[in-house]
C-alpha angles and dihedrals in degrees: 000000000000128000133185098201100035095241107057105105135179124193143158129219086213098062140359126239107284095015132113118278109239113252092242087071095052139077087255091059132031093313092230118161110248119247111260133189133181144184140184101052107168125254111274095039108148099171143354133226125206121202123181117192141167107219090183098065111125094233095048136281107340118212114223103169139010117184121163141170090042102170114252089234091065114093101174146024121216125233113270097026111194117260098224116134093242122028124216090253091058098257115136132215118225123205119277146157103098151050101245103358118055115192109155135072123219133011116341110187130226115288106161124172116265114285137056123013118270125219118238113201115205103195122186118194125194112216134192093223146024112267114246093227136119126236111272096039118140129257087249091059091048092050091049093048091049093057110119093008103079116118100171142339136206134181143204120200123208130177133216136173135180111228113242 
């Protein structure tokens, strides 16, 4: 886990930082988003963004989840979060499931090729604003919109491998 303000912390009741992600939260299981909870967002946080990426994918960093405009009042996400473009709390899903083409909305669990375990980085970013983006936007658009608005970030790393 990394933290820019020393107190911002992200965790999951499903797996610990550096541990294996349970199969239920992967493309080989039920493909349910894992439950997440956080604390310590800095004063002035207006919204949060969650990016989940696999930096070990052979074709480049693979995007598994983009969720932005999570209200600052929210401190957790349940397992199996719905995949609708806009959630009831106002948070929006961006497009994911790819390196250069992003065609799916909502969490898309790990599904690496057989071989060594891949890292899955769950990164939560505290922002001083809501991002002026529509549901379905790309991770690149989210990163661009976050520029100059980041207050803190924290990460949780999970691993998963498909047996050969």
